[in-house]
Every structure is written in structure tokens, then in C-alpha cells.
Short mmCIF file of the C-alpha atoms (twelve columns), coordinates in Angstrom:
data_MODEL
# 
_entry.id   MODEL 
# 
loop_
_atom_site.group_PDB 
_atom_site.id 
_atom_site.type_symbol 
_atom_site.label_atom_id 
_atom_site.label_alt_id 
_atom_site.label_comp_id 
_atom_site.label_asym_id 
_atom_site.label_seq_id 
_atom_site.Cartn_x 
_atom_site.Cartn_y 
_atom_site.Cartn_z 
_atom_site.pdbx_PDB_model_num 
ATOM 1   C CA . MET A 1   24.744 37.540 3.572  1 
ATOM 2   C CA . SER A 2   21.386 38.396 2.007  1 
ATOM 3   C CA . ASN A 3   19.938 40.060 4.673  1 
ATOM 4   C CA . LEU A 4   21.666 42.638 5.666  1 
ATOM 5   C CA . THR A 5   19.716 45.560 4.392  1 
ATOM 6   C CA . ARG A 6   22.580 48.510 3.432  1 
ATOM 7   C CA . LEU A 7   21.309 52.789 3.312  1 
ATOM 8   C CA . THR A 8   23.515 55.272 1.492  1 
ATOM 9   C CA . ALA A 9   23.577 58.862 1.867  1 
ATOM 10  C CA . GLY A 10  26.144 60.325 0.242  1 
ATOM 11  C CA . ASP A 11  29.739 58.726 0.210  1 
ATOM 12  C CA . ALA A 12  27.845 57.527 4.285  1 
ATOM 13  C CA . GLU A 13  26.984 53.558 3.479  1 
ATOM 14  C CA . LEU A 14  25.758 52.060 6.473  1 
ATOM 15  C CA . THR A 15  24.700 47.858 7.088  1 
ATOM 16  C CA . ILE A 16  22.263 46.712 9.352  1 
ATOM 17  C CA . ASN A 17  21.788 43.098 9.726  1 
ATOM 18  C CA . PRO A 18  17.942 42.178 10.687 1 
ATOM 19  C CA . GLY A 19  18.291 38.901 11.417 1 
ATOM 20  C CA . HIS A 20  21.787 38.902 13.767 1 
ATOM 21  C CA . GLY A 21  19.873 41.115 16.510 1 
ATOM 22  C CA . GLY A 22  19.289 44.305 15.056 1 
ATOM 23  C CA . ARG A 23  22.152 45.187 15.185 1 
ATOM 24  C CA . ILE A 24  24.216 48.080 13.010 1 
ATOM 25  C CA . GLU A 25  27.860 45.780 11.796 1 
ATOM 26  C CA . SER A 26  29.473 48.694 9.856  1 
ATOM 27  C CA . LEU A 27  28.785 51.854 9.642  1 
ATOM 28  C CA . ARG A 28  31.201 53.705 7.065  1 
ATOM 29  C CA . ILE A 29  31.981 57.216 5.761  1 
ATOM 30  C CA . GLY A 30  33.927 58.119 2.677  1 
ATOM 31  C CA . GLY A 31  34.815 53.869 2.628  1 
ATOM 32  C CA . THR A 32  36.618 54.346 6.081  1 
ATOM 33  C CA . GLU A 33  34.769 51.948 8.421  1 
ATOM 34  C CA . LEU A 34  33.808 53.975 12.409 1 
ATOM 35  C CA . LEU A 35  32.621 50.282 14.033 1 
ATOM 36  C CA . LYS A 36  34.986 47.557 15.039 1 
ATOM 37  C CA . GLN A 37  33.954 44.391 13.160 1 
ATOM 38  C CA . GLY A 38  32.736 41.594 14.320 1 
ATOM 39  C CA . ASP A 39  29.647 38.758 15.281 1 
ATOM 40  C CA . HIS A 40  29.639 40.977 18.856 1 
ATOM 41  C CA . TYR A 41  30.787 44.351 18.020 1 
ATOM 42  C CA . GLY A 42  29.581 47.118 16.028 1 
ATOM 43  C CA . SER A 43  26.550 48.501 17.269 1 
ATOM 44  C CA . PHE A 44  23.457 46.760 19.208 1 
ATOM 45  C CA . PRO A 45  20.123 47.469 21.398 1 
ATOM 46  C CA . MET A 46  20.349 47.392 24.412 1 
ATOM 47  C CA . VAL A 47  16.527 46.055 25.003 1 
ATOM 48  C CA . PRO A 48  14.899 46.051 27.570 1 
ATOM 49  C CA . TRP A 49  17.155 47.175 30.107 1 
ATOM 50  C CA . CYS A 50  20.810 48.386 29.626 1 
ATOM 51  C CA . GLY A 51  23.842 47.277 31.330 1 
ATOM 52  C CA . ARG A 52  23.748 45.319 33.716 1 
ATOM 53  C CA . THR A 53  20.874 44.294 36.281 1 
ATOM 54  C CA . ARG A 54  21.920 42.822 39.706 1 
ATOM 55  C CA . ASP A 55  22.000 39.405 39.898 1 
ATOM 56  C CA . GLY A 56  19.644 38.670 37.106 1 
ATOM 57  C CA . VAL A 57  16.546 39.849 39.310 1 
ATOM 58  C CA . PHE A 58  14.174 42.660 39.436 1 
ATOM 59  C CA . ARG A 59  10.747 43.455 41.093 1 
ATOM 60  C CA . ASP A 60  7.946  44.849 39.631 1 
ATOM 61  C CA . GLY A 61  5.890  45.380 42.592 1 
ATOM 62  C CA . ALA A 62  5.293  42.533 44.644 1 
ATOM 63  C CA . ALA A 63  6.383  40.735 41.827 1 
ATOM 64  C CA . LEU A 64  9.877  39.202 41.217 1 
ATOM 65  C CA . HIS A 65  11.390 38.341 38.137 1 
ATOM 66  C CA . ARG A 66  14.123 36.199 37.425 1 
ATOM 67  C CA . LEU A 67  16.541 37.131 33.591 1 
ATOM 68  C CA . PRO A 68  19.119 34.901 32.556 1 
ATOM 69  C CA . LEU A 69  22.875 35.470 33.741 1 
ATOM 70  C CA . ASN A 70  24.116 36.126 30.444 1 
ATOM 71  C CA . ALA A 71  26.713 38.043 32.596 1 
ATOM 72  C CA . ALA A 72  27.372 36.026 35.540 1 
ATOM 73  C CA . PRO A 73  26.131 36.828 38.073 1 
ATOM 74  C CA . HIS A 74  24.465 38.829 36.724 1 
ATOM 75  C CA . ALA A 75  21.705 39.455 33.108 1 
ATOM 76  C CA . ILE A 76  23.260 42.082 30.813 1 
ATOM 77  C CA . HIS A 77  21.967 44.315 28.257 1 
ATOM 78  C CA . GLY A 78  18.939 43.043 27.645 1 
ATOM 79  C CA . THR A 79  17.810 40.378 25.055 1 
ATOM 80  C CA . VAL A 80  17.163 41.991 22.126 1 
ATOM 81  C CA . ARG A 81  20.626 42.010 20.515 1 
ATOM 82  C CA . ASP A 82  20.489 38.028 20.704 1 
ATOM 83  C CA . ARG A 83  17.051 37.434 17.929 1 
ATOM 84  C CA . ALA A 84  16.172 38.434 14.909 1 
ATOM 85  C CA . TRP A 85  14.178 40.893 14.500 1 
ATOM 86  C CA . THR A 86  11.676 42.239 11.586 1 
ATOM 87  C CA . LEU A 87  12.755 44.841 8.725  1 
ATOM 88  C CA . ALA A 88  9.394  46.624 8.699  1 
ATOM 89  C CA . ARG A 89  10.246 48.366 5.577  1 
ATOM 90  C CA . THR A 90  13.400 50.748 4.015  1 
ATOM 91  C CA . ASP A 91  13.713 53.286 1.146  1 
ATOM 92  C CA . GLY A 92  17.308 53.357 0.733  1 
ATOM 93  C CA . THR A 93  18.448 56.120 3.536  1 
ATOM 94  C CA . GLU A 94  15.633 54.807 6.395  1 
ATOM 95  C CA . ALA A 95  15.175 51.506 7.639  1 
ATOM 96  C CA . VAL A 96  12.253 50.720 10.162 1 
ATOM 97  C CA . LEU A 97  12.829 47.293 12.031 1 
ATOM 98  C CA . THR A 98  10.258 45.171 14.802 1 
ATOM 99  C CA . CYS A 99  11.015 42.630 17.497 1 
ATOM 100 C CA . GLU A 100 9.058  40.817 19.838 1 
ATOM 101 C CA . LEU A 101 9.241  41.360 23.561 1 
ATOM 102 C CA . ASP A 102 8.194  37.749 25.171 1 
ATOM 103 C CA . ASP A 103 9.730  34.759 26.556 1 
ATOM 104 C CA . PRO A 104 12.659 35.372 28.968 1 
ATOM 105 C CA . TRP A 105 11.014 38.732 29.564 1 
ATOM 106 C CA . PRO A 106 8.663  38.534 31.362 1 
ATOM 107 C CA . TYR A 107 5.974  40.412 30.392 1 
ATOM 108 C CA . LYS A 108 4.963  41.043 25.845 1 
ATOM 109 C CA . GLY A 109 5.243  43.521 24.612 1 
ATOM 110 C CA . ARG A 110 7.111  45.006 21.157 1 
ATOM 111 C CA . VAL A 111 10.217 46.782 19.862 1 
ATOM 112 C CA . THR A 112 10.547 49.323 17.202 1 
ATOM 113 C CA . GLN A 113 14.077 50.508 16.274 1 
ATOM 114 C CA . VAL A 114 14.150 53.635 13.088 1 
ATOM 115 C CA . LEU A 115 17.476 54.419 11.630 1 
ATOM 116 C CA . GLU A 116 17.539 56.741 9.097  1 
ATOM 117 C CA . LEU A 117 21.027 58.011 7.167  1 
ATOM 118 C CA . ALA A 118 21.961 61.594 6.041  1 
ATOM 119 C CA . GLU A 119 24.773 62.984 4.640  1 
ATOM 120 C CA . ASP A 120 26.019 63.726 7.250  1 
ATOM 121 C CA . ARG A 121 24.451 62.132 10.751 1 
ATOM 122 C CA . LEU A 122 22.612 59.355 11.778 1 
ATOM 123 C CA . THR A 123 19.797 59.328 13.761 1 
ATOM 124 C CA . LEU A 124 18.746 56.400 15.814 1 
ATOM 125 C CA . ARG A 125 14.909 55.968 17.416 1 
ATOM 126 C CA . PHE A 126 13.411 52.704 19.869 1 
ATOM 127 C CA . GLY A 127 10.059 52.745 20.728 1 
ATOM 128 C CA . VAL A 128 9.319  50.308 23.538 1 
ATOM 129 C CA . GLU A 129 4.941  49.417 23.590 1 
ATOM 130 C CA . ALA A 130 3.252  47.167 26.353 1 
ATOM 131 C CA . TYR A 131 0.656  44.696 24.823 1 
ATOM 132 C CA . ASP A 132 -2.057 44.271 27.508 1 
ATOM 133 C CA . ALA A 133 0.643  44.258 31.316 1 
ATOM 134 C CA . SER A 134 2.658  47.107 32.084 1 
ATOM 135 C CA . PHE A 135 6.532  46.553 32.563 1 
ATOM 136 C CA . PRO A 136 10.005 48.816 33.704 1 
ATOM 137 C CA . ALA A 137 12.089 49.369 30.908 1 
ATOM 138 C CA . GLN A 138 14.988 50.871 29.343 1 
ATOM 139 C CA . ALA A 139 16.372 50.932 25.810 1 
ATOM 140 C CA . GLY A 140 19.981 51.742 24.786 1 
ATOM 141 C CA . TRP A 141 22.649 51.526 22.343 1 
ATOM 142 C CA . HIS A 142 25.957 49.767 22.052 1 
ATOM 143 C CA . PRO A 143 28.638 51.462 19.640 1 
ATOM 144 C CA . TRP A 144 31.894 50.222 19.202 1 
ATOM 145 C CA . PHE A 145 34.062 52.920 17.247 1 
ATOM 146 C CA . LEU A 146 37.185 52.502 16.175 1 
ATOM 147 C CA . ARG A 147 39.823 53.737 18.515 1 
ATOM 148 C CA . ASN A 148 41.895 54.095 15.419 1 
ATOM 149 C CA . LEU A 149 40.505 53.875 12.035 1 
ATOM 150 C CA . GLY A 150 43.187 52.615 10.520 1 
ATOM 151 C CA . GLN A 151 44.554 54.867 8.459  1 
ATOM 152 C CA . GLY A 152 47.660 56.262 9.457  1 
ATOM 153 C CA . GLY A 153 46.020 58.907 11.917 1 
ATOM 154 C CA . ARG A 154 46.123 58.799 15.751 1 
ATOM 155 C CA . ASP A 155 44.061 57.868 17.812 1 
ATOM 156 C CA . VAL A 156 40.114 58.885 19.574 1 
ATOM 157 C CA . GLU A 157 39.778 61.359 21.300 1 
ATOM 158 C CA . LEU A 158 36.217 61.461 23.725 1 
ATOM 159 C CA . ASP A 159 35.279 65.140 25.077 1 
ATOM 160 C CA . PHE A 160 32.089 65.387 27.108 1 
ATOM 161 C CA . ALA A 161 31.636 66.637 30.318 1 
ATOM 162 C CA . PRO A 162 28.975 65.133 32.592 1 
ATOM 163 C CA . ALA A 163 27.116 66.228 35.520 1 
ATOM 164 C CA . TRP A 164 28.396 63.384 37.883 1 
ATOM 165 C CA . GLN A 165 30.077 59.536 38.008 1 
ATOM 166 C CA . GLU A 166 28.094 56.656 39.394 1 
ATOM 167 C CA . GLU A 167 30.196 55.367 41.625 1 
ATOM 168 C CA . ARG A 168 31.369 51.782 40.601 1 
ATOM 169 C CA . GLY A 169 31.453 48.633 42.525 1 
ATOM 170 C CA . ALA A 170 32.964 45.593 43.048 1 
ATOM 171 C CA . ASP A 171 30.331 44.087 41.048 1 
ATOM 172 C CA . HIS A 172 30.613 47.255 38.787 1 
ATOM 173 C CA . LEU A 173 27.838 48.007 39.596 1 
ATOM 174 C CA . PRO A 174 26.879 51.587 41.278 1 
ATOM 175 C CA . THR A 175 26.484 51.396 44.684 1 
ATOM 176 C CA . GLY A 176 24.213 54.652 44.515 1 
ATOM 177 C CA . ARG A 177 26.887 56.933 45.026 1 
ATOM 178 C CA . ARG A 178 27.424 59.754 42.867 1 
ATOM 179 C CA . VAL A 179 30.662 61.132 42.676 1 
ATOM 180 C CA . ASP A 180 32.926 63.511 41.336 1 
ATOM 181 C CA . PRO A 181 34.165 62.403 37.192 1 
ATOM 182 C CA . ARG A 182 37.236 60.405 37.607 1 
ATOM 183 C CA . PRO A 183 39.491 59.980 34.950 1 
ATOM 184 C CA . GLY A 184 39.459 56.705 32.882 1 
ATOM 185 C CA . PRO A 185 39.829 54.197 31.577 1 
ATOM 186 C CA . TRP A 186 36.747 53.584 32.253 1 
ATOM 187 C CA . ASP A 187 33.352 51.194 32.498 1 
ATOM 188 C CA . ASP A 188 31.118 53.050 34.355 1 
ATOM 189 C CA . CYS A 189 28.327 55.187 33.644 1 
ATOM 190 C CA . PHE A 190 27.543 58.805 33.747 1 
ATOM 191 C CA . GLY A 191 25.386 61.794 34.145 1 
ATOM 192 C CA . MET A 192 24.116 63.777 31.868 1 
ATOM 193 C CA . PRO A 193 21.231 65.778 33.387 1 
ATOM 194 C CA . ASP A 194 20.615 67.829 29.946 1 
ATOM 195 C CA . GLY A 195 21.115 65.071 27.610 1 
ATOM 196 C CA . VAL A 196 24.458 62.860 26.587 1 
ATOM 197 C CA . ASP A 197 26.547 64.993 23.958 1 
ATOM 198 C CA . ALA A 198 30.316 63.232 23.857 1 
ATOM 199 C CA . THR A 199 32.247 64.212 21.008 1 
ATOM 200 C CA . LEU A 200 34.900 61.689 19.228 1 
ATOM 201 C CA . THR A 201 37.184 63.435 17.553 1 
ATOM 202 C CA . TRP A 202 40.105 61.423 15.741 1 
ATOM 203 C CA . PRO A 203 42.269 64.350 14.966 1 
ATOM 204 C CA . GLU A 204 43.679 65.467 11.222 1 
ATOM 205 C CA . GLU A 205 40.171 62.131 10.410 1 
ATOM 206 C CA . LEU A 206 36.751 62.411 11.372 1 
ATOM 207 C CA . GLU A 207 34.409 64.303 14.062 1 
ATOM 208 C CA . LEU A 208 31.444 62.315 15.695 1 
ATOM 209 C CA . ARG A 209 28.893 63.875 18.222 1 
ATOM 210 C CA . VAL A 210 27.097 61.589 20.054 1 
ATOM 211 C CA . THR A 211 23.734 63.587 21.599 1 
ATOM 212 C CA . SER A 212 20.009 62.334 22.793 1 
ATOM 213 C CA . ARG A 213 17.837 63.727 25.154 1 
ATOM 214 C CA . ALA A 214 18.906 60.588 26.990 1 
ATOM 215 C CA . GLU A 215 20.447 61.907 30.799 1 
ATOM 216 C CA . TRP A 216 22.497 58.949 30.922 1 
ATOM 217 C CA . VAL A 217 25.619 57.502 29.192 1 
ATOM 218 C CA . VAL A 218 27.667 54.724 29.982 1 
ATOM 219 C CA . VAL A 219 32.231 55.089 28.525 1 
ATOM 220 C CA . TYR A 220 33.297 51.871 28.364 1 
ATOM 221 C CA . ASP A 221 37.137 52.354 26.965 1 
ATOM 222 C CA . GLU A 222 39.194 49.529 28.015 1 
ATOM 223 C CA . PRO A 223 39.471 48.128 25.106 1 
ATOM 224 C CA . GLU A 224 42.886 48.885 23.056 1 
ATOM 225 C CA . ASP A 225 40.759 48.910 19.857 1 
ATOM 226 C CA . ALA A 226 37.589 50.460 21.028 1 
ATOM 227 C CA . VAL A 227 35.196 53.040 22.745 1 
ATOM 228 C CA . CYS A 228 32.182 52.610 23.889 1 
ATOM 229 C CA . VAL A 229 29.754 56.242 23.577 1 
ATOM 230 C CA . GLU A 230 26.426 54.363 25.244 1 
ATOM 231 C CA . PRO A 231 23.410 56.783 26.003 1 
ATOM 232 C CA . GLN A 232 20.453 54.681 27.467 1 
ATOM 233 C CA . SER A 233 17.378 55.637 29.314 1 
ATOM 234 C CA . GLY A 234 18.545 54.654 32.577 1 
ATOM 235 C CA . PRO A 235 21.610 53.881 34.558 1 
ATOM 236 C CA . PRO A 236 22.952 49.973 35.440 1 
ATOM 237 C CA . ASN A 237 20.729 48.049 37.233 1 
ATOM 238 C CA . GLY A 238 18.539 50.735 36.517 1 
ATOM 239 C CA . LEU A 239 15.036 48.661 35.926 1 
ATOM 240 C CA . ASN A 240 15.527 48.128 40.204 1 
ATOM 241 C CA . THR A 241 16.943 51.748 41.181 1 
ATOM 242 C CA . LEU A 242 15.002 53.687 38.410 1 
ATOM 243 C CA . PRO A 243 12.074 51.891 37.456 1 
ATOM 244 C CA . ARG A 244 10.838 54.015 34.119 1 
ATOM 245 C CA . LEU A 245 6.899  52.225 33.569 1 
ATOM 246 C CA . VAL A 246 5.851  51.331 29.361 1 
ATOM 247 C CA . THR A 247 2.124  50.494 29.791 1 
ATOM 248 C CA . PRO A 248 -0.176 50.300 26.659 1 
ATOM 249 C CA . ILE A 249 -0.612 53.964 26.065 1 
ATOM 250 C CA . ASP A 250 2.306  55.466 27.796 1 
ATOM 251 C CA . PRO A 251 5.922  53.654 25.079 1 
ATOM 252 C CA . LEU A 252 9.084  54.815 25.740 1 
ATOM 253 C CA . GLU A 253 10.656 56.502 22.968 1 
ATOM 254 C CA . VAL A 254 14.277 57.722 23.186 1 
ATOM 255 C CA . GLU A 255 16.371 58.879 20.536 1 
ATOM 256 C CA . SER A 256 20.178 59.303 19.489 1 
ATOM 257 C CA . VAL A 257 21.953 61.282 16.876 1 
ATOM 258 C CA . TRP A 258 25.106 60.865 15.475 1 
ATOM 259 C CA . ALA A 259 26.535 63.544 13.786 1 
ATOM 260 C CA . TRP A 260 29.978 63.958 11.721 1 
ATOM 261 C CA . ARG A 261 32.268 66.226 10.219 1 
ATOM 262 C CA . ARG A 262 35.609 65.736 8.351  1 
ATOM 263 C CA . LEU A 263 38.566 67.217 9.559  1 
# 
């Protein structure tokens, strides 16, 4: 496809599709693909909210706003993964993309995404700006890492040490109670107040460490073929429970680093 943008550094190759939600379609290390392939997979941006927003409704002061129910009865993963992004610039190892925030999001603003590839890491950054009226927002990443790299090796092992787990209700949203981390499989949000730090290890093949100063991570490892480790700036339904206000002079900025090494 002509609209794909490719970055290379050493034997690392990153493929971005600005026209398909600004998502990462492929991350290959030494020719080995790390991400599940397909229209809904790879790694996509979650902006201006992450995970589910209860009943597609959030309040901003006295104002009540309704969002499209794309995961009925809830609204999920923001709006920008379904939009075309603009490639602002690229130089072979770095790409900058932008996407306007507008209908069905009730405020005007812009999201900037920066992707910087090095031989041993990928640095990802989001900036969320408000043009005029302030608004609550979240930003995060939803990567679908392959459970098995298809080279005859063993399945991935996930290691992380959260301070707590958000108790999940029957509606898949946090109940408001924090509990001790429970065994998986998970489709759950965890708190890491010192920053997200999770390591995926494909034994005898590759180790990939996901870090971020963000304090929340959702882990989704129920699928047979993928494991999702999702650093994000707030918990599911956070527009209602833990709003972070974006103003014209105070953007929301979030960064994550994926660093790897061969085993």
C-alpha cells in the first residue's frame, strides 16, 4: 500500500499506516515479526480515552456527553484509531503524525504521535492538545504482541509487578476497589505508581521490556495467539473516575519505550 511509512534502524523495521488509524502494522527484529497481523491488530493509539467508557457517557463539569457505543453498551478505545492521520514528517528512523480531534469527540483539539526507532528500542510519544475549550482526556497504546514468534520456540512469558489490580466488574469496568494482583488470564487494569515496567520474554529468542512513566497498564492475555500490554495515562472509564484535564496551555504528554535484546 502506498500510504505505508517504514522506519529502519539496524535490523529493526517498523511499518506505520497513517491512513489506517496511525497504527503500527509491523515491528520486525531481524526479520521476525513481533505483532499480530490484521486490520484490527498491530498496535493502535487509544486517544482521547483508553479502554471502555461506561455506557458511552462522561461528564465534564455540568456537561453530559455521549459517545458512539462501539463496544455496546460502552464506548471503547477513543476515536483516532478509526481515522486517517497526517504524516507531518519522516526521516527514515523517526515519524511524526497528527490527527484532529472533532466529532464525535465533543471538543476541538489535536493529537501528535512521534515514533522513533533505534537498533534496540522504539520510543513512542503522544501529545494531546486543546484548541480552545479544556477537556478531560487519556492516551495510551494497544499493542498485540504475538504469543509465539513462529520460529519453533516457546510461548511468551510476561513478568510485571503491579502494586494493585483494579477489581473488574461483570461489565468489564473497574468497580472502584483495588485488590491484590490475581493470577491470569487477564483483561484487567493494574496500577504501577512508579511507572509501567513489564517484560515479555520469548525464551531463548527475544526479551522485550515495555516501560512508561504512565502509572496504569491494561494486560489482555485471553487470546490464544496474542498478549496485549497497554501503557496508558489512566484507567478504564477514567474520563469519569480520574479525569486529567487538557487545556490550551497544558497538553497531555505520554511516552512509552519498548526495548529489546536477543537471547
